[in-house]
Structures are given as structure tokens and as C-alpha cells.
C-alpha positions as CSV (number, residue, x, y, z in Angstrom):
1,M,129.4,23.1,118.6
2,T,126.4,25.0,117.2
3,D,126.9,27.9,114.8
4,E,125.5,30.3,117.5
5,K,128.0,29.1,120.0
6,T,130.8,29.4,117.5
7,I,130.1,33.0,116.6
8,E,129.6,33.8,120.3
9,N,133.0,32.4,121.1
10,F,134.5,34.3,118.2
11,L,133.1,37.6,119.3
12,M,134.2,37.0,122.9
13,T,137.8,36.4,121.6
14,V,137.6,39.6,119.5
15,E,136.3,41.6,122.4
16,S,139.0,40.3,124.8
17,N,141.8,40.9,122.3
18,L,140.5,44.4,121.5
19,A,140.4,45.3,125.2
20,T,143.9,44.1,125.7
21,T,145.2,46.0,122.6
22,L,143.4,49.2,123.7
23,A,145.0,49.0,127.1
24,A,148.4,48.2,125.6
25,K,148.2,51.2,123.3
26,A,146.5,53.7,125.6
27,A,149.3,56.2,125.1
28,A,148.8,56.2,121.3
29,L,145.0,56.8,121.6
30,P,143.5,60.3,121.2
31,D,143.0,62.4,124.4
32,G,139.6,61.7,126.0
33,F,139.1,58.4,124.1
34,Q,136.3,56.3,125.7
35,A,137.4,52.7,125.4
36,A,134.3,51.1,126.9
37,K,131.9,52.9,124.6
38,F,134.1,52.1,121.6
39,Q,134.2,48.4,122.5
40,Q,130.4,48.2,122.8
41,N,129.8,49.9,119.5
42,C,132.4,47.6,117.8
43,I,130.8,44.4,119.0
44,A,127.3,45.7,118.1
45,M,128.6,46.4,114.6
46,L,130.2,43.0,114.3
47,K,126.9,41.3,115.3
48,G,125.3,42.9,112.2
49,I,127.7,41.0,109.8
50,K,126.6,37.8,108.2
51,K,128.0,34.9,110.2
52,Q,129.5,33.2,107.2
53,D,131.3,36.3,106.2
54,L,132.6,37.1,109.7
55,M,133.9,33.6,110.4
56,K,136.2,33.7,107.3
57,I,138.2,36.5,108.9
58,K,140.8,35.9,111.6
59,A,140.1,37.5,115.0
60,E,143.4,39.3,115.0
61,D,142.6,40.9,111.6
62,V,139.3,42.1,113.0
63,V,141.0,43.7,115.9
64,S,143.6,45.3,113.7
65,C,140.8,46.8,111.6
66,L,138.9,48.1,114.7
67,M,142.1,49.6,116.1
68,K,142.3,52.0,113.2
69,G,138.9,53.5,114.3
70,A,140.2,53.8,117.9
71,L,143.4,55.5,116.8
72,L,141.5,58.1,114.8
73,D,138.8,58.4,117.4
74,L,136.0,57.5,114.9
75,D,132.8,55.7,115.9
76,F,131.0,53.0,114.0
77,A,127.7,53.8,115.7
78,S,127.6,57.5,114.6
79,G,128.4,56.6,111.0
80,E,131.9,58.1,111.0
81,C,133.5,54.9,109.8
82,Y,132.6,51.4,108.7
83,A,134.2,48.1,107.7
84,I,134.2,46.1,104.5
85,P,135.2,42.4,104.0
86,Y,137.6,41.6,101.2
87,W,139.2,38.6,99.6
88,N,142.9,39.7,99.7
89,K,144.5,38.2,96.6
90,E,148.0,39.2,97.7
91,E,147.9,37.4,101.0
92,G,145.3,34.7,100.0
93,K,142.9,35.3,102.9
94,N,139.8,37.2,103.9
95,D,140.3,40.6,105.4
96,L,138.3,43.3,107.1
97,N,139.1,46.7,105.9
98,F,138.5,49.9,107.9
99,Q,137.1,52.9,105.9
100,T,136.0,56.4,106.8
101,D,132.7,58.0,105.9
102,Y,132.8,61.6,104.8
103,K,131.7,62.6,108.4
104,G,134.9,60.8,109.6
105,E,137.0,62.6,107.0
106,D,135.6,65.9,108.3
107,K,136.4,65.0,111.9
108,I,139.9,63.9,111.1
109,A,140.7,67.1,109.1
110,K,139.3,69.4,111.7
111,T,141.2,67.6,114.5
112,Y,144.6,67.2,112.9
113,S,144.9,70.0,110.3
114,I,148.0,72.1,111.0
115,K,146.1,75.1,109.7
116,P,142.8,75.4,111.8
117,I,139.7,74.6,109.8
118,F,136.5,76.5,110.2
119,N,134.2,74.3,108.1
120,T,134.1,71.9,105.2
121,I,131.4,71.9,102.4
122,K,130.6,69.1,100.0
123,E,127.7,68.9,97.6
124,V,126.6,67.1,94.5
125,I,125.6,69.1,91.4
126,R,122.4,68.1,89.5
127,E,121.0,69.1,86.3
128,G,119.3,72.5,86.7
129,D,121.3,73.6,89.7
130,E,123.2,77.0,89.4
131,Y,126.9,76.4,90.0
132,Q,130.1,78.4,89.5
133,K,133.7,78.0,90.6
134,I,135.5,81.2,91.5
135,V,139.2,81.7,92.2
136,E,140.1,85.0,93.9
137,D,143.5,85.8,95.4
138,G,144.5,82.2,95.4
139,N,141.3,81.2,97.3
140,V,138.9,78.7,95.7
141,K,135.2,79.6,96.2
142,F,131.9,78.2,94.9
143,F,128.5,79.7,94.1
144,F,125.9,77.0,94.4
145,K,122.1,77.5,94.1
146,P,120.4,74.1,94.0
147,I,116.9,73.5,92.8
148,P,114.9,72.6,95.9
149,L,114.4,68.8,96.3
150,N,116.2,68.3,92.9
151,N,116.3,64.6,91.9
152,G,117.8,65.3,88.5
153,K,120.8,63.6,87.0
154,I,124.0,64.2,88.9
155,K,126.5,66.2,86.8
156,G,129.4,66.3,89.4
157,A,130.4,67.2,92.9
158,F,132.5,69.8,94.7
159,A,134.1,70.2,98.1
160,Q,135.6,73.2,99.9
161,V,137.7,73.6,103.0
162,L,137.3,77.0,104.8
163,F,140.1,77.9,107.2
164,T,139.7,80.2,110.2
165,D,142.0,82.8,108.7
166,G,139.5,83.4,105.8
167,S,141.4,81.4,103.2
168,S,139.9,78.4,101.4
169,I,140.8,75.6,99.0
170,G,138.5,73.4,97.0
171,E,138.1,70.7,94.2
172,E,135.4,70.0,91.6
173,M,134.9,66.8,89.7
174,T,132.6,65.8,86.9
175,V,130.5,62.7,87.2
176,E,132.7,61.1,84.6
177,E,135.8,61.7,86.7
178,L,134.0,60.4,89.8
179,E,133.0,57.2,88.0
180,E,136.6,56.8,86.7
181,I,137.8,56.9,90.3
182,K,135.2,54.4,91.4
183,K,135.9,52.1,88.5
184,N,139.7,52.1,88.6
185,F,140.5,52.7,92.3
186,S,137.6,51.9,94.6
187,K,138.0,48.8,96.7
188,A,134.2,48.1,96.6
189,K,132.8,49.7,93.5
190,D,129.8,47.2,93.5
191,S,129.0,47.8,97.1
192,P,125.4,48.7,98.2
193,A,126.7,52.2,99.2
194,Y,127.5,53.0,95.5
195,Q,124.4,51.4,94.3
196,K,121.9,53.0,96.7
197,T,123.5,56.3,97.6
198,P,125.9,57.3,94.8
199,G,125.6,61.0,95.7
200,E,127.0,60.4,99.2
201,M,129.9,58.4,97.8
202,Y,130.7,61.1,95.2
203,K,130.8,63.6,98.0
204,K,133.3,61.4,99.9
205,I,135.5,61.1,96.8
206,V,135.7,64.8,96.1
207,L,136.2,65.7,99.8
208,R,139.0,63.1,100.2
209,R,140.7,64.7,97.2
210,T,140.3,68.2,98.6
211,L,141.6,67.1,102.0
212,K,144.8,65.8,100.4
213,N,145.8,69.5,100.1
214,V,145.5,69.9,103.9
215,A,148.7,69.2,105.8
216,K,147.9,67.1,108.9
217,S,149.9,66.6,112.1
218,F,149.1,63.3,113.9
219,K,150.1,62.4,117.4
220,N,152.1,59.3,116.5
221,S,153.1,56.9,113.8
222,A,150.2,54.6,114.4
223,Q,147.6,57.3,113.6
224,T,149.6,58.2,110.5
225,I,149.4,54.6,109.3
226,A,145.7,54.3,110.2
227,Y,144.8,57.4,108.2
228,A,147.0,56.5,105.2
229,T,145.2,53.1,104.9
230,C,141.6,54.0,105.6
231,S,140.6,55.4,102.2
232,D,138.0,53.6,100.1
233,F,140.4,53.9,97.2
234,E,143.4,51.5,96.6
235,F,145.6,53.5,94.3
236,N,148.4,50.9,94.1
237,N,145.8,48.2,93.0
238,K,147.4,45.6,95.3
239,T,144.2,44.7,97.2
240,G,141.9,42.4,95.2
241,V,138.2,42.4,96.0
242,S,136.0,39.4,95.6
243,N,133.1,39.8,93.3
244,N,130.7,39.0,96.1
245,S,132.3,41.3,98.7
246,E,129.7,43.2,100.6
247,E,129.8,46.3,102.8
248,I,129.2,45.6,106.4
249,R,126.0,47.5,107.1
250,N,125.9,49.8,110.1
251,P,123.4,48.3,112.5
252,F,122.5,51.7,113.8
253,A,121.3,52.9,110.5
254,N,119.6,51.3,107.5
255,A,121.7,53.1,105.0
256,L,124.3,55.8,104.6
257,P,122.8,59.2,105.4
258,V,121.1,61.0,102.5
259,N,121.2,64.7,102.2
260,N,117.6,65.9,101.8
261,Q,118.4,69.2,100.2
262,Q,116.2,72.0,101.6
263,A,114.9,74.8,99.5
264,L,117.9,77.0,100.4
265,T,120.5,78.9,98.5
266,T,124.0,78.0,99.4
267,N,126.5,80.9,98.8
268,V,129.8,79.7,100.1
269,Q,131.3,83.2,99.7
270,N,129.0,84.5,102.3
271,T,130.0,81.7,104.7
272,T,133.6,82.6,104.2
273,A,132.9,86.2,105.2
274,K,131.4,85.2,108.5
275,M,134.4,83.2,109.7
276,P,136.4,84.6,112.7
277,Q,139.7,86.1,111.5
278,N,143.0,85.0,113.0
279,E,141.3,83.3,115.9
280,F,144.0,80.7,116.1
281,L,147.7,80.9,115.5
282,Q,149.3,78.1,113.4
283,P,150.8,75.7,115.9
284,E,154.6,75.4,116.2
285,A,156.1,72.0,115.4
286,T,156.5,70.0,118.6
287,V,157.6,66.5,119.4
288,I,156.1,64.3,122.1
289,T,158.0,61.2,123.1
290,S,157.1,58.4,125.4
291,E,158.6,55.1,126.4
292,T,157.7,52.3,124.0
293,E,155.3,49.9,125.6
294,N,156.0,46.2,126.0
295,S,154.3,44.0,123.4
296,I,151.5,41.7,124.3
297,Q,152.6,38.1,123.9
298,G,150.6,36.2,121.3
299,H,148.9,39.3,120.0
300,S,149.9,39.6,116.3
301,D,148.0,42.9,115.7
302,V,149.7,44.9,118.5
303,S,153.1,45.1,116.7
304,E,151.7,47.5,114.1
305,Y,151.3,50.1,116.8
306,E,154.4,49.4,118.8
307,K,156.3,52.5,117.8
308,E,157.7,55.5,119.6
309,E,155.1,58.2,119.9
310,T,156.0,61.3,117.9
311,I,154.0,64.0,116.2
312,E,154.1,63.3,112.5
313,T,152.8,65.3,109.5
314,I,151.4,63.4,106.6
315,Y,151.8,64.7,103.1
316,E,149.9,63.1,100.2
317,C,149.9,63.5,96.4
318,T,146.6,65.1,95.4
319,N,146.6,63.2,92.1
320,C,147.4,59.6,92.9
321,G,147.1,59.5,96.7
322,S,150.6,58.3,97.4
323,I,152.5,59.5,100.5
324,I,155.2,62.1,99.8
325,N,157.8,63.8,101.9
326,Q,157.9,67.5,103.1
327,A,160.4,68.5,100.4
328,E,158.2,67.1,97.6
329,D,155.2,68.7,99.1
330,S,156.9,72.2,99.3
331,Y,158.4,71.9,95.8
332,S,155.2,70.8,94.0
333,R,153.1,73.4,95.8
334,R,155.6,76.1,94.8
335,N,155.9,75.0,91.1
336,Y,152.5,73.3,90.4
337,G,150.2,74.8,92.9
338,K,149.4,71.5,94.7
339,P,151.1,68.5,96.4
340,L,152.4,66.0,93.9
341,C,154.7,63.0,94.0
342,R,157.7,62.9,91.7
343,N,155.9,60.8,89.0
344,C,152.9,63.2,89.0
345,Q,155.3,66.2,88.9
346,A,156.7,64.8,85.7
347,L,153.2,64.5,84.3
348,A,152.4,68.1,85.3
349,K,155.7,69.3,83.8
350,N,154.8,67.7,80.4
351,G,151.3,69.1,80.5
352,E,149.7,65.7,81.0
353,L,148.1,66.6,84.3
């Protein structure tokens, strides 16, 4: 069998299994999900992968990766998410890992935040830019006046979440802190994305950290799991990445989008003032249940999603990224001003954080 025929058969298997899994888990998918369009974009993306890389990954692992995009309603074609191949040391096999772009992070936050979000802002700060962080009445604000078309050295990055009630939260990180995160926790620190568009990756890092302070309510357990595992950063250091691992390039774009900064002054405080006040009420906690669907025989990737559908809120430690419970979230917010796991609470108590 020729290589072309082999890859064609592989893609047909993936497409068939993906269609079966999407049908089996229809109840877990977001409202209005367009399965046919999602499948087409997935197959187009997979065709952009080097054949020798794709054929090292099991078809069921590819489907499992793609299903995370489906569960979170993120699209490969629009650059909301992408996939990266890995050598998984722990399991001794090649894997395909689903990861979000910062556009995908935006979409998830605005869709699933318990407290309605008006907008998110993320920028890199370069030498010569005017920048100031301001904290007023518990709200974090930024004054940012970049030099038009500034190509100077990157000094850091910041991100802010603006809520519809006028409140806001935000984080800032120096370039040294961003590089430490990349060095110690990134699953693909040598990928083309970091090499060619470091500013975009820095924005993703600081946005993800900021969004950890946003409590989210997902439709079901499968969505919660998908979100918890879609970060570019492996904080438990269990996933090994081969030295020659390569980002799967989006066939719909030559590179990650680059922000061509216009000659504009960005004053986030003014943006906050324009937001509608109390347009939405905070939703009450509700539970949706449905009958668990029958598993698809011979489909190893379906079992991950075979769970009773309930609304779940995910809480994360803003320092290390680990999942915490509601009690830990409430206690650390009250005593330390942000969500922290018990280990990080101890560090904060000792002044080490």
C-alpha cells in the first residue's frame, strides 16, 4: 500500500470515528454546535500535518484530542485552538495534544464565566511604552500608551478582564516571569509559535493566569475535563515532550496572528466607564441531568465523556494551575485575595508568594 493510500485510510478512520463520537455525545456538546462544519475543519487541519508525524499517533488518540475542541466549541479554522504532537514519556507513545489560542481562551471565559464578562484586554509592553497598573476599590486597571508600531524589546505583558457590572481584575508579568513559565512549564517551549511570535504567546500566558481568577460554570464533566487539560502549560511536569516535537500549523493561516499595533492610545479606565451597568444578573446555580448514553463498542475514546451531564464550576489555583475545590477557593480569596491551593496558601502565609 502506498503512503498516500495509507494516510487516506487513516484520515477516513479518524473521520468516521469522530462522527460516531460526536453523535454519541451530542447531549454533552454546546448548544448550536455545528458538527458537519467542525468535522470538515478538523480533517483539513489534519491534512496539514507531516505524514510521518501523523502516522505515529493512534486514530483514537487523534479523535480524543479533537473532541476537546468540540466540547468547548472551539474551531481550528478560526485559530481558536490548535494541536501539538508529543512523545509521551509516561505512556511511551506519541500523542496529539489539544491547546487553546488566546482567542479560544477569550471565547471560553465569555461563554462560561459565572460573572458576565464585558471584554478582555491583553497586551505586551515594549521599551518606550507608557504603562501603569492602578488598583482602585479592589479593581485592577491599567493605563497603557504604546509607541505606534513599536518594535522595541518586550519588557512584559498584562491582561485584564472587565465585567459587565463595572468591576475588573488583571495580572501583569515581566518578561523574566514569562520566560520562566515557558522554560519550566510549557509543553512546547521550542515550538515555532514561541520562536516566531513570542509576543502572542506571552499574551496567552498572562491571559490564562488572569482567567484562573474567573469562576466558570460548565455544562458537564466532559467540558470541565477538556478545559482543565487544554493549557499549553504542564504544571505537574508529567508529560514529556520530544526534542523534535513540532506545532501542527493551522492550514488556514501561515502563522499565529500578530497584533499590528496602531497609533492609538489605549486607556483601559475609559473602556471600563463605557460598560453597561448591571445588565445581567449573576445566574443562580442550577443542575441539568440527562440519561447517560450507551457507550460505542470498540471506541476507546468515548469513555472519557460517558458521564452524567451536570453543570460544574471549575476552580483553579492562580499560582500553580492545579484544580481546587470551592471551599479552598473561598478561603484563599478571603485570606489571600486570590484562588490558591493548600500548598500555595502555605507559601503565601510564609511570605514566599
